[in-house]
KEFISE-597008 format. One record per residue (C-alpha): residue in one letter; z, y, x; residue number from 1. Coordinates in nm, 4 decimals, decimal comma. Each point is the difference from the previous one (the first is absolute). Layout:
<pts>
> a Z Y X NUM;
...
</pts>
This chain:
<pts>
> m -2,4634 0,6898 0,6645 1;
> y -0,2602 -0,0861 -0,2840 2;
> s 0,2580 -0,1726 -0,2929 3;
> p 0,3919 0,1000 -0,0676 4;
> l 0,1006 -0,3863 0,0632 5;
> e -0,0678 0,0227 0,3721 6;
> q 0,2953 0,1198 0,0992 7;
> f 0,2203 -0,3127 -0,1180 8;
> h -0,2833 -0,2057 0,2347 9;
> i 0,1437 -0,2100 0,2445 10;
> i -0,2065 0,0730 0,3315 11;
> p 0,0369 -0,0933 0,3581 12;
> i 0,1124 0,2385 0,2750 13;
> t 0,0063 -0,1626 0,3307 14;
> i 0,0667 -0,3919 0,1374 15;
> i 0,2203 -0,0962 0,2431 16;
> s -0,0912 -0,2782 0,2319 17;
> m 0,3058 -0,1837 0,1465 18;
> f -0,0054 -0,3358 0,0968 19;
> q -0,3636 -0,0904 -0,1229 20;
> n 0,1385 0,0851 -0,3215 21;
> y -0,1050 0,3068 -0,2102 22;
> a 0,1704 0,2182 -0,2021 23;
> v -0,1458 0,2424 -0,2593 24;
> i 0,2065 0,3244 -0,0283 25;
> t -0,0628 0,1635 -0,4069 26;
> n 0,0665 0,2809 -0,1286 27;
> f 0,2644 -0,1904 -0,2127 28;
> d 0,1733 -0,1222 0,3458 29;
> i 0,0394 0,3683 0,1012 30;
> q 0,1120 0,1329 -0,3153 31;
> y 0,2494 -0,2148 0,0636 32;
> i 0,0870 0,1266 0,3269 33;
> l -0,0033 0,3595 -0,0882 34;
> v 0,2494 -0,1409 -0,2652 35;
> g 0,2107 -0,1897 0,2372 36;
> i 0,0345 0,3361 0,2276 37;
> i 0,1192 0,2084 -0,2738 38;
> f 0,2168 -0,2450 -0,0663 39;
> l 0,1720 0,0095 0,2900 40;
> f -0,0491 0,3442 0,0458 41;
> l 0,2293 0,0411 -0,3221 42;
> f 0,2425 -0,2867 0,1346 43;
> i 0,0742 0,1769 0,2972 44;
> k 0,0176 0,3863 -0,1447 45;
> t 0,2202 -0,1737 -0,2769 46;
> s 0,2325 -0,1696 0,2145 47;
> m 0,1113 0,4020 0,1640 48;
> f 0,0974 0,1074 -0,3380 49;
> n 0,3636 0,1372 0,1756 50;
> k -0,0484 0,3535 -0,0549 51;
> l 0,2177 0,2096 -0,1789 52;
> i -0,2454 0,2278 -0,1836 53;
> p -0,3056 -0,2552 -0,0725 54;
> s -0,3130 0,1073 0,0548 55;
> a -0,2610 0,0362 -0,2441 56;
> f -0,1345 -0,3420 0,0957 57;
> e 0,3222 -0,1130 -0,0104 58;
> l 0,0634 0,1228 -0,3872 59;
> m -0,3065 -0,1346 -0,1155 60;
> f 0,0274 -0,3273 0,0973 61;
> e 0,4159 0,0007 -0,1010 62;
> e -0,1279 0,1361 -0,3723 63;
> l -0,2598 -0,3128 0,0009 64;
> y 0,2211 -0,1998 0,0858 65;
> f 0,2385 0,0485 -0,2297 66;
> f -0,2390 0,0564 -0,2937 67;
> i -0,1550 -0,3904 0,0825 68;
> l 0,3986 -0,1005 -0,0205 69;
> s 0,0598 0,1169 -0,2903 70;
> t -0,3281 -0,1274 -0,1360 71;
> v 0,0880 -0,3773 0,1431 72;
> g 0,3833 0,0398 -0,1768 73;
> q -0,1457 0,1455 -0,3496 74;
> q -0,3191 -0,2233 -0,0384 75;
> g 0,2124 -0,3329 0,1706 76;
> t 0,3381 -0,0731 -0,0389 77;
> f 0,2804 0,1213 0,2217 78;
> n -0,0679 -0,3899 0,2263 79;
> a -0,3256 0,1616 -0,0098 80;
> v 0,0764 0,3010 0,2628 81;
> n 0,0889 -0,3028 0,2869 82;
> f -0,3888 -0,0357 0,0287 83;
> f -0,0055 0,3842 0,0215 84;
> p -0,1815 -0,0394 0,3677 85;
> i -0,2819 -0,1961 -0,0826 86;
> i -0,1184 0,1696 -0,3354 87;
> l 0,0621 0,3491 0,2577 88;
> f -0,2216 -0,1459 0,2411 89;
> n -0,2483 -0,0859 -0,2395 90;
> f -0,0222 0,2976 -0,1540 91;
> i 0,0084 0,1808 0,3472 92;
> y -0,3208 -0,2434 0,0670 93;
> i -0,1851 0,0520 -0,3075 94;
> l 0,0117 0,3918 0,0276 95;
> v -0,0740 0,0277 0,3732 96;
> n -0,3310 -0,2072 -0,0989 97;
> n -0,0577 0,2403 -0,3115 98;
> l 0,0129 0,3250 0,1821 99;
> i -0,1869 -0,1502 0,3458 100;
> s -0,2365 -0,1430 -0,2346 101;
> l -0,0810 0,3764 -0,1701 102;
> l -0,0792 0,1319 0,3812 103;
> p -0,3978 0,0065 0,0513 104;
> f -0,1575 -0,3087 0,1620 105;
> s 0,3072 -0,1997 -0,0480 106;
> f 0,0214 -0,3617 -0,1585 107;
> s 0,2524 -0,0674 -0,2915 108;
> l 0,1244 -0,3404 0,0822 109;
> t 0,1843 0,0840 -0,4045 110;
> a -0,3214 -0,0089 -0,1402 111;
> e -0,0867 -0,3229 0,1447 112;
> f 0,0746 -0,2632 -0,2513 113;
> v 0,1331 -0,3080 0,2204 114;
> s 0,2348 0,2628 0,2240 115;
> v 0,2218 0,0813 -0,3235 116;
> f -0,0626 -0,3496 -0,1385 117;
> f 0,1860 -0,1574 0,2753 118;
> i 0,2590 0,2772 -0,0264 119;
> a 0,0631 -0,0816 -0,3807 120;
> l -0,0182 -0,3541 0,0717 121;
> t 0,2842 0,0094 0,2638 122;
> f 0,1978 0,2100 -0,1928 123;
> n -0,0604 -0,2604 -0,3377 124;
> v 0,0747 -0,3002 0,2165 125;
> f 0,3054 0,1620 0,1402 126;
> f 0,1421 0,0752 -0,4024 127;
> f -0,0774 -0,3385 -0,1446 128;
> y 0,2017 -0,1685 0,3407 129;
> l 0,2821 0,2540 -0,0748 130;
> g 0,0507 -0,0479 -0,3103 131;
> v 0,0123 -0,3980 0,0170 132;
> y 0,2282 0,0095 0,2601 133;
> l 0,2490 0,2508 -0,1198 134;
> n -0,0240 -0,0617 -0,3961 135;
> g -0,1361 -0,3729 0,0099 136;
> f -0,1163 -0,1751 -0,3405 137;
> k 0,1752 0,3150 -0,1348 138;
> f -0,3099 0,2052 0,1110 139;
> f -0,2512 -0,1570 -0,2207 140;
> r 0,1352 0,1799 -0,2799 141;
> l -0,2196 0,2329 0,1245 142;
> f -0,2500 -0,1722 -0,1970 143;
> y 0,2190 -0,1184 -0,2943 144;
> r 0,1027 0,1787 -0,3052 145;
> a 0,2318 -0,2513 -0,1621 146;
> d 0,0872 0,1737 -0,3101 147;
> l -0,3191 -0,0321 -0,1288 148;
> i -0,1634 -0,2795 -0,2422 149;
> l -0,1505 -0,2499 0,2049 150;
> e -0,3487 0,0354 -0,0424 151;
> l 0,0629 0,3110 0,1486 152;
> r 0,1756 -0,0647 0,2650 153;
> l -0,2599 -0,2211 0,1760 154;
> f -0,3085 0,2859 -0,0786 155;
> l 0,2072 0,2557 0,1443 156;
> l 0,0951 -0,2266 0,2966 157;
> l -0,3646 -0,0847 0,0949 158;
> i -0,0957 0,3279 -0,0136 159;
> e 0,3037 0,1644 0,1952 160;
> i -0,0486 -0,2546 0,2692 161;
> f -0,3816 0,1198 0,0117 162;
> s 0,0712 0,3801 -0,0046 163;
> y 0,3249 -0,0834 0,3055 164;
> g -0,3629 -0,2075 0,1611 165;
> l -0,1671 0,3254 -0,0230 166;
> r 0,2314 0,2524 0,1675 167;
> t -0,1447 -0,0559 0,3252 168;
> i -0,3251 0,0900 -0,1727 169;
> s 0,0706 0,3119 -0,1428 170;
> l 0,2018 0,1491 0,2507 171;
> s -0,2641 -0,0479 0,2452 172;
> v -0,3285 0,1552 -0,2526 173;
> r 0,2366 0,2831 -0,0975 174;
> l 0,0409 0,0703 0,3561 175;
> f -0,3216 -0,0913 0,1071 176;
> a -0,2264 0,1902 -0,2691 177;
> n 0,1347 0,2824 -0,0681 178;
> m -0,0436 0,1124 0,4073 179;
> l -0,3106 -0,1308 -0,0120 180;
> a -0,1397 0,1437 -0,3083 181;
> g 0,1935 0,3553 0,1429 182;
> h -0,2094 0,0059 0,3298 183;
> t -0,3094 -0,1051 -0,1557 184;
> l 0,0413 0,3013 -0,2858 185;
> l 0,1316 0,2157 0,2840 186;
> h -0,3085 -0,0821 0,2638 187;
> i -0,2783 0,0535 -0,3013 188;
> v 0,1671 0,3400 -0,1342 189;
> c 0,0141 0,0883 0,3616 190;
> w -0,3248 -0,0334 0,0841 191;
> v -0,1510 0,1358 -0,3008 192;
> i 0,1801 0,2625 0,0716 193;
> i -0,1226 0,0724 0,3675 194;
> y -0,3518 -0,0523 -0,1062 195;
> t 0,0001 0,3028 -0,2766 196;
> l 0,1903 0,2030 0,2382 197;
> p -0,2896 0,1914 0,1204 198;
> t -0,1731 -0,0032 -0,3688 199;
> v 0,2350 0,1690 -0,1371 200;
> p 0,1027 0,4102 0,0364 201;
> f 0,2746 0,1015 0,2402 202;
> l 0,2774 0,0225 -0,3081 203;
> v -0,0703 -0,3618 -0,1359 204;
> d 0,0337 -0,1679 0,3990 205;
> i 0,3399 0,1329 -0,0542 206;
> f 0,1055 -0,1406 -0,2883 207;
> l -0,1717 -0,3206 0,1389 208;
> i 0,1807 -0,0074 0,3102 209;
> f 0,3169 0,0271 -0,1821 210;
> l -0,1019 -0,2905 -0,2642 211;
> i 0,0241 -0,1902 0,3701 212;
> i 0,3516 0,0964 0,1014 213;
> a 0,0798 -0,0420 -0,3929 214;
> i -0,1548 -0,3539 -0,0159 215;
> f 0,1509 -0,1150 0,3595 216;
> m 0,3205 0,1124 -0,0753 217;
> l -0,0367 -0,2168 -0,3532 218;
> e -0,0780 -0,3018 0,2322 219;
> t 0,3365 0,1130 0,2154 220;
> m 0,2320 -0,0446 -0,3096 221;
> v -0,1313 -0,3250 -0,0805 222;
> a 0,0101 -0,1682 0,3121 223;
> f 0,4045 0,0826 -0,0611 224;
> l -0,0278 -0,0688 -0,3391 225;
> q -0,1752 -0,3407 0,0564 226;
> a 0,2902 -0,0703 0,2869 227;
> f 0,2863 0,0984 -0,2213 228;
> i -0,1383 -0,2434 -0,3424 229;
> f -0,0294 -0,2746 0,2963 230;
> t 0,3338 0,0706 0,0805 231;
> i 0,1556 -0,0045 -0,3723 232;
> l -0,2058 -0,3526 -0,1248 233;
> l 0,1867 -0,1716 0,3481 234;
> s 0,3177 0,1692 -0,1361 235;
> l -0,0032 -0,1425 -0,3740 236;
> y -0,1780 -0,3569 0,1943 237;
> l 0,3143 -0,0108 0,1752 238;
> r 0,2163 0,0842 -0,2689 239;
> d -0,1339 -0,2896 -0,1897 240;
> a 0,0592 -0,2718 0,3322 241;
> l 0,4213 0,1977 -0,0055 242;
> d 0,0357 -0,0332 -0,3491 243;
> p -0,2296 -0,1986 -0,2189 244;
> n 0,2279 0,0245 -0,3065 245;
> h -0,0285 0,3744 -0,0205 246;
</pts>
């Protein structure tokens, strides 16, 4: 790998021939299959939570469950809790992808703009439909301020509509850019340290190794943080759909 950006390239792994048709399997597809297997494991594992004394894994998952539940309830409205399962699913999906991308020779789905853009667009279209379905024309009060003079109302109306339309871009770019920048920085720093190790004293080698571990732990925290920020923003956008008068 000669460039830090090569880790984000979609490359063909194998070609499958079936009934005179060909399908190209890429590292992008393999990552999705891996994430699907992990989700299947989590689904089977969590469905077996019936012990009186929970295991460490059960405690960790329960804490994560109630943490996201409280976040949705605080950032959204009381009715937003009705949509908690899909938000929790999305949080775990992003978190699993972020953590898998930290493994050597893995591929980062959340560092691909198309992947995160599709997630953000799906949620925002659903929130818009939900807002109109539940509130009718009252939903458009979200863009209109009746307590201002007419000229300022029209000016803010254009700004609010424009900013609402950019939610998909901002939501996807926030996750995509952070993961892309973090993985690129991690790659550059690690390669510099690895090439430096043979030429420096032993004590400096120890320091550089601890530096790699510290950077990796920092990137792991970023993986959790980006999934959490995505969840908070989805909860806020859901609140706008459920209660445009807030």
